[in-house]
C-alpha positions in Angstrom: 5.8 -0.4 27.4 2.5 1.4 28.1 1.8 4.6 26.2 1.9 6.6 29.4 5.5 5.5 30.1 6.9 6.2 26.7 9.7 8.8 26.1 9.0 11.8 24.0 7.6 10.6 20.7 9.9 10.7 17.7 8.3 9.8 14.4 9.7 6.4 13.3 11.4 7.6 10.2 13.3 10.3 12.0 14.1 7.9 14.8 15.5 5.3 12.3 17.4 8.1 10.5 19.2 9.2 13.8 19.8 5.5 14.6 21.6 5.0 11.4 23.6 8.2 11.6 24.5 8.0 15.3 24.7 4.3 16.1 24.8 2.2 13.0 27.2 4.0 10.7 30.1 4.2 13.2 29.8 0.5 14.0 29.6 -0.3 10.2 32.9 1.4 9.7 34.4 -0.8 12.4 32.9 -4.0 11.1 33.5 -3.5 7.4 35.6 -0.3 6.8 35.2 1.2 3.4 32.5 -1.1 2.2 30.0 0.8 0.1 26.4 0.5 1.3 23.0 2.0 1.2 20.7 2.5 4.2 16.9 3.0 4.4 13.7 2.3 6.4 11.4 0.6 4.0 8.9 -2.2 4.3 6.2 -2.9 6.8 5.3 -0.5 9.6 3.0 2.5 10.1 6.0 4.9 10.0 6.9 3.8 6.5 3.6 5.3 5.3 3.9 8.3 7.6 1.0 7.3 9.8 2.7 6.5 13.1 1.7 8.1 16.3 2.6 7.6 20.0 0.2 4.6 20.0 2.3 2.9 17.3 5.2 2.7 19.8 3.5 0.4 22.2 4.5 -2.8 20.4 6.8 -4.0 17.6 8.2 -0.6 17.1 11.5 1.1 17.5 14.7 2.1 15.7 15.1 -0.3 12.7 16.3 -0.1 9.1 17.8 -1.9 6.2 21.5 -1.9 5.3 22.1 -2.8 1.6 25.4 -4.2 0.4 26.7 -5.3 -3.0 25.8 -8.9 -3.7 29.3 -10.1 -3.2 29.8 -8.2 0.0 26.7 -9.8 1.6 28.4 -13.2 1.7 31.7 -11.7 2.8 30.7 -9.1 5.4 27.0 -9.4 6.4 27.7 -12.0 9.2 30.3 -9.8 10.8 28.2 -6.7 10.5 25.3 -8.4 12.2 27.6 -9.7 15.0 29.3 -6.3 15.6 25.8 -4.6 15.8 24.6 -7.3 18.2 27.5 -6.9 20.4 27.9 -3.1 20.5 24.5 -1.5 19.8 23.0 0.1 22.9 19.9 -1.6 24.3 18.0 1.7 24.0 18.2 4.6 21.7 16.5 7.9 22.5 14.6 6.0 25.2 13.2 3.3 22.7 14.4 -0.3 22.9 16.6 -1.6 20.1 16.3 -5.2 21.4 13.7 -7.4 19.9 13.0 -11.1 20.7 10.9 -13.5 18.6 7.8 -15.0 20.2 5.8 -17.4 18.1 5.1 -16.1 14.7 5.6 -12.4 15.6 8.4 -10.2 17.0 7.8 -8.4 20.2 10.0 -5.9 21.9 11.7 -6.8 25.1 13.3 -4.6 27.8 16.4 -6.3 29.0 19.2 -3.8 29.4 22.2 -5.9 30.3 22.2 -9.1 28.4 24.1 -9.6 25.1 23.6 -9.9 22.2 21.2 -7.2 21.1 18.5 -8.8 19.0 18.4 -5.8 16.7 16.2 -5.3 13.7 18.8 -4.1 11.2 18.5 -6.1 8.1 21.7 -6.6 6.2 21.0 -7.7 2.6 21.3 -7.0 -1.1 18.7 -4.6 -2.7 17.4 -7.0 -5.4 17.1 -9.8 -2.8 15.1 -7.5 -0.5 12.8 -6.3 -3.2 12.2 -9.9 -4.5 11.3 -11.0 -1.0 8.9 -8.1 -0.5 7.4 -7.9 -3.9 7.9 -11.2 -5.5 10.1 -9.8 -8.3 13.3 -7.8 -8.8 12.7 -4.3 -10.3 16.1 -4.0 -11.8 15.1 -5.6 -15.2 12.0 -4.8 -17.1 9.0 -5.1 -14.9 6.4 -7.3 -16.6 2.7 -6.6 -16.8 2.2 -9.7 -14.6 4.5 -8.2 -12.0 2.5 -5.0 -11.8 -0.9 -6.6 -11.6 0.1 -9.5 -9.2 1.6 -7.1 -6.6 -0.8 -5.8 -3.9 -0.8 -2.0 -3.6 0.1 -2.2 0.1 3.4 -3.9 -0.8 4.2 -1.3 -3.5 3.4 1.4 -1.0 5.8 -0.2 1.5 8.6 -0.5 -1.1 8.3 3.1 -2.3 7.5 4.7 1.0 9.7 5.3 4.0 13.1 7.0 3.5 16.5 6.4 2.1 19.2 7.7 4.5 22.2 7.0 2.4 22.6 5.5 -1.1 26.3 4.8 -1.4 25.5 2.0 -3.9 23.7 4.4 -6.2 21.0 1.8 -6.9 18.4 2.1 -4.2 16.9 5.4 -5.4 16.7 4.3 -9.0 15.0 1.1 -8.1 12.4 2.9 -6.0 11.9 5.5 -8.7 11.1 2.6 -11.2 8.4 1.4 -8.8 7.0 4.8 -7.9 3.9 4.4 -10.1 2.4 2.2 -12.8 3.2 2.6 -16.4 0.5 4.7 -18.2 -1.3 1.8 -19.7 -1.3 -0.2 -16.5 -2.7 2.9 -14.7 -5.5 3.2 -17.2 -6.3 -0.5 -16.7 -6.5 -0.4 -12.9 -8.6 2.8 -13.1 -11.0 1.2 -15.5 -11.3 -1.9 -13.3 -11.9 0.2 -10.2 -14.8 2.0 -12.1 -16.0 -1.5 -13.1 -16.3 -2.6 -9.5 -18.5 0.4 -8.8 -20.7 -0.3 -11.8 -21.4 -3.8 -10.6 -23.1 -2.7 -7.3 -24.2 0.9 -7.6 -27.8 -0.1 -8.2 -28.0 -2.4 -5.2 -28.2 0.3 -2.6 -31.7 1.1 -3.8 -32.7 -2.4 -4.6 -31.9 -3.7 -1.2 -33.7 -0.7 0.4 -36.7 -1.2 -1.8 -37.4 -4.6 -0.3 -36.9 -3.4 3.2 -33.3 -4.6 3.6 -31.7 -1.5 5.1 -28.8 -3.5 6.6 -28.0 -4.9 3.1 -28.3 -1.5 1.5 -25.8 -0.1 4.1 -23.3 -3.0 3.5 -23.4 -2.3 -0.2 -23.0 1.4 0.3 -20.0 0.8 2.6 -18.4 -1.3 -0.2 -19.0 1.5 -2.7 -17.5 4.1 -0.3 -14.4 2.0 0.0 -14.2 1.6 -3.8 -14.6 5.4 -4.3 -11.8 6.0 -1.8 -9.5 3.6 -3.5 -10.4 5.1 -6.9 -9.5 8.6 -5.6 -6.1 7.3 -4.5 -5.5 5.7 -7.8 -6.5 8.8 -9.6 -4.0 10.8 -7.4 -1.3 8.3 -8.4 -1.0 6.8 -4.8 -1.0 3.1 -4.0 -4.0 2.5 -1.8 -2.9 1.0 1.6 -4.7 -1.7 3.4 -7.8 -1.0 5.4 -6.2 0.4 8.6 -4.7 3.3 6.7 -7.1 3.7 3.8 -9.0 6.6 5.4 -5.9 8.4 6.5 -4.4 8.1 3.0 -7.6 9.2 1.4 -7.7 12.3 3.6 -4.4 13.3 2.1 -5.6 13.4 -1.5 -6.5 16.8 -2.9 -10.1 15.6 -3.0 -10.5 14.0 0.5 -11.8 17.1 2.3 -14.4 17.7 -0.5 -15.7 14.1 -0.6 -15.5 13.2 3.1 -18.9 14.9 4.0 -20.8 12.9 1.4 -19.0 9.6 2.2 -19.5 10.1 5.9 -23.2 10.9 5.4 -23.6 7.8 3.3 -22.3 5.6 6.0 -24.3 7.4 8.7 -27.6 7.3 6.8 -30.4 5.2 8.2 -32.5 5.0 5.1 -31.7 3.9 1.6 -33.0 7.1 -0.1 -30.6 9.3 1.9 -27.8 6.9 1.4 -28.4 6.8 -2.4 -28.7 10.6 -2.6 -25.3 11.2 -0.9 -23.6 8.5 -2.9 -25.0 10.0 -6.1 -23.4 13.4 -5.1 -20.1 11.7 -4.5 -20.3 9.8 -7.8 -20.8 13.1 -9.7 -17.9 14.7 -7.8 -15.5 11.8 -8.6 -16.7 11.7 -12.2 -15.9 15.4 -12.6 -12.4 14.8 -11.2 -11.9 12.1 -13.7 -12.7 14.5 -16.5 -10.1 16.9 -15.1 -7.4 14.3 -15.5 -7.9 14.4 -19.3 -7.2 10.7 -19.6 -10.2 10.1 -21.8 -12.7 12.1 -23.8 -15.2 13.8 -21.5 -17.6 11.5 -19.9 -21.0 12.9 -18.7 -20.7 13.1 -14.9 -24.4 13.2 -14.2 -26.2 10.4 -12.4 -29.3 8.9 -13.9 -32.0 6.2 -13.4 -31.0 2.6 -13.6 -32.8 1.6 -16.8 -36.5 1.7 -15.9 -35.9 1.3 -12.1 -36.2 4.2 -9.7 -32.5 4.0 -8.5 -30.1 6.8 -9.0 -26.7 5.6 -10.5 -23.8 6.9 -12.4 -23.5 4.0 -14.8 -19.8 3.8 -13.9 -19.1 1.3 -16.7 -19.0 4.3 -19.1 -15.8 5.3 -17.5 -14.5 1.8 -17.7 -15.1 1.8 -21.5 -13.6 5.3 -21.9 -10.4 4.4 -20.1 -10.1 1.0 -21.8 -10.4 2.6 -25.2 -7.2 4.7 -24.5 -5.1 1.6 -23.6 -2.6 1.0 -26.5 -1.2 -2.3 -25.2 -3.3 -5.1 -26.8 -2.3 -7.5 -24.0 -3.9 -5.2 -21.5 -7.0 -4.5 -23.5 -7.6 -8.3 -23.8 -7.4 -8.9 -20.0 -10.6 -9.5 -18.0 -11.6 -6.3 -16.2 -10.5 -7.4 -12.8 -7.4 -5.2 -12.4 -4.6 -5.7 -9.9 -4.7 -8.6 -7.4 -6.2 -6.5 -4.5 -9.0 -5.2 -6.7 -10.5 -8.8 -6.9 -9.1 -10.4 -3.7 -9.7 -9.4 -0.1 -7.7 -12.0 1.9 -5.0 -10.5 4.2 -3.3 -13.9 4.4 -2.9 -14.0 0.6 -2.2 -10.3 -0.1 0.6 -10.2 2.5 2.4 -13.1 0.9 3.8 -12.2 -2.6 4.1 -15.8 -3.7 0.4 -16.5 -3.0 -0.7 -13.2 -4.5 1.2 -14.0 -7.7 -0.2 -17.5 -7.9 -3.8 -16.3 -7.5 -3.3 -13.4 -10.0 -1.8 -15.8 -12.5 -4.7 -18.2 -12.1 -7.3 -15.6 -12.6 -5.7 -14.4 -15.9 -5.3 -17.9 -17.4 -7.3 -18.5 -20.5 -10.4 -20.5 -19.7 -9.0 -23.4 -21.7 -5.9 -23.7 -19.4 -7.9 -23.8 -16.2 -8.5 -27.1 -14.5 
């Protein structure tokens, strides 16, 4: 469906809410009358993060949701529920197709309007099974330190975003509340590690420029801009999404409008001195915001020379040390300062697969004596 031929755009969460209320719930009563359930739109998709637009609807998009049953009811009733939905759901809903067909490794929307069954995208599952599949662990029991640090923030955003339409089981909302944000010590740790990333490269903008490598200086500056954006999201207690939506999410923080001019000017600069100057101003702004959080003793937010070299830096490691000093969990204090898995790993193929992300995270945190 081309964007010019689309029906009037309905944001995906609202579309799925109506789909549940008007189409799914009546059929559910027919397929499994009286069975308690919960319904939500969670997981992948721009609408779950609230960033969908009419452009989003041009592929792999439409009314979809999850139906959660009790564990024992999944084996008893899930098959019949899927069958009834396939046989009786309309092929379109508010002008958007409900019928999807698998092609290769991805799902694409198809437009048949007469054939049965409907290849709908209504998941029928148990809540703990769903969370385990998406995150790699079940949040019903105590979430371990390894669980928090091995889970990409994009996946945590997908599990806590979206909307719950009905929680008849009374467990979906509590599970999502548990995942809403890191425990305090874990939050301090990931903040400390984000500052650590900045400290490792902040002098390179000037050093690259000094030897005539403006391209290299610009690349380093872009990395630092991304790290500052992610840091602001973490400071605002928001899970940073993956690259496509990072700027959109950053713009929604209280500090996005204030920092955007400096970050944009940093990226647009054609010489390293301008680049460094705008970054330095951004550093001081973010450092001041850190002090406003009162997570640590006040840290001087002023930039300074890098040792005896003529490069202006924040010495961001000072913030790392201040945050680490406030961590009470000795297990966290003893970890290498690499943070959550997506603070040291940048592979989409790994970060989108919980089992791989957990394996890499575990390997990084192994004592040196255990590594092969």
